[in-house]
C-alpha positions as CSV (number, residue, x, y, z in Angstrom):
1,M,-75.9,-220.2,-5.8
2,N,-76.1,-223.9,-7.0
3,C,-76.6,-226.9,-4.8
4,K,-72.9,-227.6,-4.5
5,S,-72.2,-224.0,-3.4
6,I,-74.9,-224.2,-0.9
7,A,-73.5,-227.4,0.6
8,V,-70.0,-225.9,0.9
9,W,-71.5,-222.8,2.5
10,L,-73.4,-224.9,5.1
11,M,-70.3,-226.9,5.8
12,L,-68.2,-223.7,6.5
13,V,-70.9,-222.3,8.8
14,T,-71.0,-225.6,10.7
15,L,-67.2,-225.5,11.1
16,G,-67.5,-222.0,12.6
17,V,-66.1,-220.0,9.6
18,S,-67.4,-216.5,9.9
19,F,-68.5,-214.3,7.0
20,G,-68.1,-210.5,7.4
21,C,-71.5,-209.9,5.8
22,L,-73.3,-212.0,8.3
23,A,-74.8,-210.1,11.3
24,P,-74.6,-211.8,14.8
25,P,-77.7,-213.7,15.8
26,E,-80.4,-211.6,17.3
27,P,-81.7,-212.5,20.8
28,P,-85.3,-213.8,21.1
29,S,-88.0,-211.3,21.8
30,L,-87.2,-209.2,24.8
31,A,-90.7,-207.9,25.3
32,G,-92.1,-208.1,28.8
33,R,-91.2,-207.3,32.4
34,W,-87.7,-207.8,33.8
35,N,-86.5,-207.9,37.4
36,A,-83.5,-205.5,37.2
37,T,-80.9,-204.0,39.4
38,V,-78.5,-201.0,39.2
39,T,-75.5,-201.0,41.4
40,V,-74.8,-197.7,43.2
41,N,-71.8,-197.4,45.5
42,D,-71.6,-201.3,45.6
43,V,-75.3,-201.6,46.6
44,D,-77.7,-203.4,44.3
45,V,-81.0,-201.5,44.0
46,P,-83.7,-203.8,42.6
47,F,-86.6,-202.5,40.4
48,V,-89.0,-203.6,37.7
49,F,-88.3,-202.7,34.1
50,E,-90.4,-203.3,31.0
51,I,-89.4,-203.7,27.4
52,T,-91.5,-203.4,24.3
53,Q,-90.3,-204.7,21.0
54,E,-91.3,-204.5,17.3
55,V,-88.7,-206.4,15.2
56,S,-85.5,-204.5,16.1
57,S,-87.2,-201.4,17.5
58,L,-87.3,-201.4,21.3
59,G,-88.9,-199.3,24.0
60,G,-88.4,-199.3,27.7
61,M,-90.4,-198.2,30.8
62,F,-89.4,-197.5,34.4
63,F,-92.2,-197.4,37.0
64,N,-92.7,-194.8,39.7
65,G,-95.8,-196.1,41.3
66,D,-98.6,-195.7,38.7
67,L,-96.5,-193.3,36.7
68,L,-94.6,-194.6,33.7
69,I,-91.3,-193.2,32.6
70,E,-91.2,-194.1,28.9
71,S,-88.1,-194.2,26.7
72,T,-87.7,-191.9,23.7
73,G,-86.1,-194.5,21.5
74,G,-84.3,-197.8,21.3
75,Q,-83.1,-200.6,19.1
76,L,-81.2,-203.9,19.0
77,D,-77.6,-203.1,18.1
78,N,-75.5,-206.1,17.0
79,G,-77.4,-208.3,19.4
80,G,-77.2,-205.8,22.2
81,V,-79.9,-203.5,23.6
82,V,-79.8,-199.7,23.5
83,I,-82.7,-197.8,25.0
84,E,-82.7,-194.0,25.3
85,F,-84.4,-191.7,27.8
86,D,-83.6,-188.3,26.3
87,Q,-85.7,-186.4,29.0
88,Y,-83.1,-187.6,31.5
89,G,-80.1,-187.5,29.1
90,T,-79.5,-191.2,29.8
91,R,-79.2,-194.4,27.9
92,L,-79.4,-198.1,28.8
93,E,-76.9,-200.3,27.0
94,A,-76.9,-204.1,27.7
95,N,-75.9,-207.4,26.1
96,Y,-78.2,-210.4,26.0
97,I,-76.3,-213.3,27.6
98,D,-77.8,-216.7,28.4
99,G,-81.3,-215.2,28.9
100,R,-80.1,-212.2,31.0
101,L,-79.3,-208.6,30.2
102,E,-76.0,-207.2,31.4
103,G,-74.7,-203.7,30.8
104,Q,-74.8,-200.2,32.1
105,Y,-77.1,-197.3,32.6
106,L,-75.2,-194.3,31.1
107,R,-75.9,-190.8,32.7
108,G,-74.1,-188.3,30.5
109,V,-71.0,-187.0,32.2
110,R,-71.8,-188.7,35.5
111,A,-70.6,-192.2,36.4
112,P,-72.7,-195.0,34.9
113,Y,-74.6,-197.5,36.9
114,P,-73.9,-201.2,36.2
115,F,-77.2,-202.9,35.1
116,R,-78.4,-206.5,35.2
117,A,-81.8,-208.0,34.5
118,Q,-83.6,-211.3,34.1
119,P,-87.1,-212.0,33.0
120,A,-89.6,-211.3,35.8
121,V,-91.3,-214.2,37.5
122,A,-94.4,-213.9,39.6
123,I,-93.8,-213.8,43.4
124,E,-95.8,-216.5,45.1
125,S,-98.0,-215.2,47.8
126,T,-97.2,-216.5,51.2
127,N,-99.0,-216.5,54.6
128,V,-96.2,-214.5,56.3
129,T,-97.6,-212.5,59.1
130,S,-96.1,-209.0,59.0
131,P,-96.4,-206.1,61.4
132,S,-98.3,-203.0,60.3
133,I,-96.2,-200.0,59.5
134,A,-98.8,-198.1,57.5
135,G,-99.1,-194.4,58.2
136,V,-97.0,-191.3,58.5
137,W,-93.7,-191.4,60.5
138,I,-91.4,-188.6,61.6
139,I,-87.6,-189.0,61.0
140,P,-85.5,-186.6,63.1
141,T,-82.4,-185.6,61.1
142,E,-80.0,-182.8,60.3
143,S,-80.0,-182.2,56.6
144,S,-77.7,-180.1,54.5
145,K,-80.6,-177.8,53.8
146,G,-81.1,-177.1,57.5
147,E,-84.1,-179.4,58.0
148,K,-84.7,-181.0,61.4
149,A,-87.0,-183.8,60.4
150,W,-88.4,-185.6,57.3
151,R,-91.6,-187.7,56.9
152,F,-91.8,-191.3,56.0
153,I,-95.1,-192.2,54.4
154,V,-96.1,-195.8,54.1
155,R,-99.0,-197.7,52.5
156,Q,-99.4,-201.5,53.2
157,T,-101.4,-204.5,52.0
158,G,-100.4,-207.6,53.9
159,A,-96.6,-208.1,53.5
160,E,-96.4,-205.6,50.6
161,V,-95.5,-202.0,51.2
162,S,-95.1,-198.8,49.2
163,G,-94.3,-195.2,50.1
164,A,-91.7,-192.4,50.2
165,I,-89.4,-190.3,52.3
166,L,-90.6,-186.7,51.9
167,R,-88.0,-183.9,52.4
168,V,-88.4,-180.2,51.8
169,D,-87.3,-180.5,48.1
170,G,-89.5,-183.4,47.3
171,D,-89.6,-187.2,47.9
172,T,-87.6,-190.3,47.0
173,G,-90.1,-191.5,44.4
174,N,-92.3,-194.5,45.1
175,L,-90.5,-197.1,47.2
176,T,-91.9,-200.6,46.9
177,G,-91.2,-203.9,48.6
178,R,-92.3,-206.6,51.0
179,Y,-91.6,-208.1,54.4
180,R,-89.2,-210.9,54.9
181,D,-87.1,-212.2,57.8
182,G,-88.1,-209.4,60.2
183,T,-87.5,-206.5,57.8
184,F,-89.4,-204.6,55.1
185,V,-87.0,-204.3,52.1
186,M,-88.1,-201.4,49.8
187,S,-86.5,-199.9,46.8
188,H,-86.9,-197.4,44.0
189,F,-85.3,-196.7,40.6
190,S,-87.2,-194.9,37.8
191,G,-84.2,-193.7,35.8
192,A,-83.2,-191.6,38.8
193,R,-83.2,-191.5,42.6
194,P,-81.9,-195.1,43.2
195,L,-82.5,-196.1,46.8
196,L,-82.6,-199.3,48.8
197,L,-84.4,-198.9,52.1
198,E,-84.4,-201.6,54.8
199,V,-87.1,-200.9,57.4
200,T,-87.0,-202.9,60.7
201,P,-89.7,-202.5,63.4
202,Q,-88.2,-202.0,66.9
203,D,-89.5,-203.1,70.2
204,D,-90.2,-199.5,71.3
205,G,-92.6,-198.9,68.3
206,S,-90.0,-197.0,66.2
207,L,-88.6,-198.1,62.9
208,L,-84.9,-198.5,62.1
209,L,-84.3,-197.3,58.5
210,V,-81.1,-198.2,56.7
211,Q,-80.5,-196.3,53.4
212,N,-78.3,-198.1,50.8
213,G,-76.8,-200.3,53.4
214,Q,-75.1,-197.4,55.1
215,R,-77.0,-194.5,56.7
216,E,-79.2,-195.3,59.6
217,L,-82.3,-193.2,60.6
218,V,-85.0,-193.8,63.1
219,A,-88.7,-193.1,62.4
220,F,-91.4,-192.5,65.0
221,P,-95.2,-192.5,64.6
222,S,-96.4,-189.0,63.8
223,E,-99.4,-189.5,66.1
224,G,-97.6,-191.3,69.0
225,P,-96.4,-189.8,72.3
226,A,-92.8,-189.5,71.0
227,A,-94.0,-187.1,68.3
228,M,-94.7,-184.4,70.9
229,T,-91.0,-184.1,71.6
230,L,-89.8,-184.3,68.0
231,P,-88.9,-181.4,65.6
232,S,-91.4,-180.7,62.9
233,P,-90.7,-181.3,59.2
234,T,-90.0,-178.0,57.4
235,D,-93.0,-176.3,55.9
236,P,-92.2,-175.9,52.1
237,S,-94.3,-172.7,52.0
238,Q,-92.1,-171.1,54.6
239,F,-88.6,-172.4,53.6
240,T,-87.7,-169.8,51.0
241,T,-88.6,-166.1,51.2
242,V,-87.7,-162.9,49.4
243,R,-85.7,-160.0,50.8
244,D,-88.3,-157.3,50.1
245,S,-91.9,-158.4,49.5
246,E,-92.8,-155.0,48.1
247,E,-90.2,-155.2,45.3
248,P,-91.4,-156.8,42.0
249,F,-89.6,-160.0,41.2
250,Q,-87.0,-159.6,38.4
251,F,-85.4,-161.9,35.9
252,D,-83.5,-161.4,32.6
253,F,-82.2,-164.5,30.9
254,P,-81.9,-165.9,27.3
255,D,-84.5,-168.4,26.0
256,L,-83.4,-171.6,24.2
257,E,-83.0,-169.6,21.0
258,G,-80.8,-167.0,22.6
259,R,-83.4,-164.2,22.8
260,M,-83.3,-162.2,26.0
261,V,-86.6,-162.4,28.1
262,S,-87.2,-160.0,31.0
263,H,-89.7,-159.6,33.7
264,D,-90.8,-156.3,32.2
265,D,-91.6,-157.7,28.8
266,A,-95.1,-156.9,27.6
267,R,-96.2,-160.5,27.7
268,F,-96.1,-160.5,31.5
269,A,-97.7,-157.1,32.2
270,G,-100.7,-157.3,34.4
271,K,-100.4,-161.2,34.5
272,V,-100.2,-163.6,37.4
273,V,-96.8,-165.1,36.8
274,L,-95.5,-168.4,38.2
275,V,-91.7,-168.5,38.2
276,S,-90.3,-172.0,38.4
277,I,-86.7,-172.6,39.5
278,T,-86.0,-175.9,37.8
279,G,-83.5,-178.1,36.0
280,S,-84.0,-181.1,33.6
281,W,-81.4,-183.0,35.8
282,C,-83.7,-182.8,38.8
283,P,-86.1,-185.7,39.5
284,N,-88.4,-183.6,41.6
285,C,-88.7,-181.1,38.7
286,H,-89.9,-184.0,36.6
287,D,-92.5,-184.6,39.3
288,E,-93.6,-181.0,39.1
289,A,-93.7,-180.6,35.3
290,P,-97.1,-182.3,34.6
291,F,-98.7,-180.2,37.2
292,L,-97.4,-177.0,35.7
293,S,-98.3,-178.1,32.3
294,G,-101.9,-178.6,33.4
295,L,-102.0,-175.3,35.2
296,Y,-100.9,-173.4,32.1
297,K,-103.4,-175.1,29.9
298,T,-106.2,-174.4,32.3
299,Y,-105.5,-170.8,33.4
300,Q,-103.5,-169.2,30.6
301,A,-106.6,-167.7,29.0
302,Q,-107.4,-166.1,32.4
303,G,-104.1,-164.3,32.7
304,L,-101.6,-166.9,34.0
305,E,-98.0,-167.0,32.6
306,I,-95.3,-169.5,33.6
307,V,-91.6,-168.8,33.3
308,A,-89.1,-171.6,34.0
309,L,-85.6,-170.5,35.0
310,S,-83.7,-173.6,34.1
311,F,-80.3,-174.2,35.8
312,E,-78.4,-176.8,33.8
313,E,-74.9,-178.2,33.7
314,Q,-72.4,-176.3,31.6
315,E,-72.6,-178.7,28.6
316,Q,-76.4,-178.4,28.6
317,L,-76.2,-174.6,28.6
318,A,-74.1,-174.9,25.4
319,D,-76.5,-177.4,23.8
320,P,-79.7,-178.0,25.8
321,T,-80.7,-181.3,24.2
322,R,-81.9,-182.9,27.4
323,L,-83.9,-179.8,28.3
324,R,-85.5,-179.8,24.9
325,A,-86.5,-183.4,25.4
326,F,-87.8,-182.6,28.9
327,I,-90.0,-179.9,27.5
328,E,-91.3,-182.2,24.7
329,R,-91.9,-185.1,27.0
330,Y,-94.2,-183.2,29.3
331,G,-95.8,-180.9,26.6
332,L,-94.6,-177.7,28.3
333,D,-95.8,-174.8,26.3
334,Y,-94.6,-172.0,28.6
335,T,-91.4,-170.0,28.6
336,F,-88.1,-171.6,29.4
337,L,-85.0,-169.5,30.1
338,L,-81.4,-170.7,30.5
339,A,-80.5,-169.1,33.8
340,G,-77.1,-170.7,34.6
341,V,-75.6,-173.7,36.4
342,P,-77.2,-175.1,39.6
343,D,-74.5,-173.7,41.9
344,D,-75.2,-170.2,40.7
345,V,-78.9,-170.2,41.7
346,S,-78.5,-167.9,44.7
347,A,-76.4,-165.4,42.7
348,K,-78.7,-165.4,39.7
349,V,-81.8,-165.0,41.9
350,P,-80.5,-162.5,44.4
351,Q,-84.0,-161.4,45.7
352,A,-84.5,-164.9,47.2
353,V,-83.5,-165.9,50.7
354,N,-82.6,-169.5,51.4
355,L,-83.0,-170.6,47.8
356,N,-81.5,-174.1,47.8
357,A,-84.3,-176.5,46.8
358,F,-85.0,-177.7,43.3
359,P,-87.7,-177.0,42.2
360,T,-88.8,-173.8,44.0
361,T,-91.8,-171.9,42.7
362,F,-92.5,-168.2,43.1
363,I,-96.0,-167.1,42.6
364,L,-96.4,-163.4,41.6
365,G,-99.5,-161.3,41.6
366,R,-100.6,-159.1,38.8
367,D,-98.4,-156.3,40.2
368,G,-95.3,-158.5,39.9
369,R,-94.7,-158.9,43.6
370,V,-94.1,-162.3,45.2
371,R,-97.2,-163.5,47.0
372,A,-96.2,-167.1,47.8
373,V,-93.2,-169.4,47.5
374,H,-93.2,-173.2,47.5
375,A,-89.9,-175.1,47.9
376,G,-89.7,-178.6,46.4
377,F,-92.5,-180.7,45.0
378,P,-93.8,-184.1,46.2
379,S,-94.7,-186.9,43.8
380,P,-97.9,-189.0,44.1
381,A,-95.9,-191.4,46.3
382,S,-96.4,-188.8,49.1
383,G,-100.1,-189.4,49.1
384,S,-102.1,-186.6,50.8
385,F,-99.1,-184.3,50.9
386,Y,-99.0,-184.4,47.1
387,T,-102.7,-183.6,46.7
388,E,-102.6,-180.9,49.4
389,T,-99.7,-179.2,47.5
390,L,-101.7,-179.3,44.2
391,E,-104.8,-177.9,45.9
392,E,-102.9,-175.1,47.8
393,M,-101.0,-173.9,44.7
394,T,-104.1,-174.1,42.5
395,S,-106.1,-172.1,45.1
396,Q,-103.4,-169.4,45.3
397,I,-103.3,-169.1,41.5
398,E,-107.1,-168.8,41.3
399,T,-107.2,-166.2,44.1
400,L,-104.6,-164.0,42.3
401,L,-106.3,-164.3,39.0
402,A,-109.5,-163.0,40.6
403,E,-107.7,-159.8,41.6
404,P,-108.1,-156.8,39.3
405,T,-105.3,-155.8,36.9
406,P,-103.4,-152.8,38.3
407,A,-103.9,-149.5,36.6
408,V,-101.0,-148.5,34.4
């Protein structure tokens, strides 16, 4: 191109004439933390999101307390942002507009969440005096699973708070926030479990909790006098049972390659077997996966086997891409079987009584009989309830591994 041609080209660009071969301008580097929101049922749920960038390749991270939920891929696409989380079967799509990101968080066949974000700015510390709400609280409630109470676990440093609501199936993930205008405003979104929780101390020492601007609950100190008259939260080790504890636990489902795998296969004979009722759609199952991965690596050589009976939506049963990503993300080397859709769990596991929590873990002795059952799984946001669950399940596995193999 000679000088005259260059001059004509520059003039046309200046006048706004577009060339089909020219890509739209790329946004500046997006790397860093962003203050983001997703909108769920007309409620904005704030959270912190982080983007990494190398040229047009992007990565993203959600935060669940100290846990990072990292993307599996991402890129700039015609000036827009696409970041994928294959382990959840989700994707963030957003456009860069005047220094902001606006778009949606796509969730497969489920309705997407509108998404907005702007670069994070440091929150100036203030000398606001806030009441102390740290500790464990009891929330009387009537849940769809038959529970009479939940726990609300709170940690606090000055005006800043974190914690979780713990139910029988697990917790809300790590809620974080701070005190302002008489209320602690806490929220959580780590790719799943969006929740806005407003916590207002009451004159009688209780807490008024408002979930997502709608549902109201009241929490009472677990050590206070009111606790004596409150129902107790459900014990996860007593929630689900089996009809006949003398009958060996049975399963017979295809693996991800279509091969049938049964409880009476040689690989399980004389082994301690942990059977996990799970699903890659289930956030509490994501909480449990790293623990099961570590158990298997530690105790497989001593005779532990783990079998995951995965209950997935119909499209995942036909093509389990999300489940494969879930397995890869957590390095799960144990057996996964496609057991059915979530609504079929009771029919597909007929030996169980009151099986309605995901995950639920059955621990079988070397004789194949169920020796313990754990409903749900708490995340680290549940503090000592999380560590106690790890210790209890590990102790049960070690005790069963120490038992002799039954004679054939």
